[in-house]
C-alpha positions, 0 to 999 in steps of 0.5 A: 833392058830399056823396056825393063828399066822404063817399067821399074821407073814407072813403077817407082813414079820418077817422072824426071828419068828418061831413057833414050837409044842413040849413038854414043859417040854422037849423042843427040843431046845438048851440052851440060843437060844431064845430071846423071848418065849411065853406059853399062857394057857399051863404051868398051865395045865403041870403035872410038872409046875416046869419042864416047867419053868425050860425048858423055863428059859433054852432056853432063852438067858440072857436078854431074855423075856418070856410071860406066861399067865393063868386064874383063875377057872370058879368062878373068870374068866368068859371066862373059865366058858363059855369054860368049859360050851361048853365042858361039853355041847358037851361032857356031861361025861367031868368031872369038874377039880378037882382043876381049874387052877390058875394064877401064879404071876411073883413072883411065876414064878421066884420061879418056874424058879429059884428052882432047880438051873436054872438062873432067867430070 
């Protein structure tokens, strides 16, 4: 996904856009250093979601914007059901998730992000 995104950015000549892979619960980026951040289908899988939200809020500049996406379980989101089925066909011993990931509404994002003293974004 990152290689695809890098290619798109390079083709659009956007020199101020960068991509980095790192632990979302321990971002190796200074406070208030990002204007925009995105986490697609990641935060919902973090062992400590609160830490992930706190880190995201920490690195955003005041007025910065974050995009966080997730999905519901296979019973509510066909795309996840197809993905899970493909994984289980390729890896028959792959267990069903104990608790399927769920979407987090903006209100819950703000609750996670602001609990623990970090500022609201």
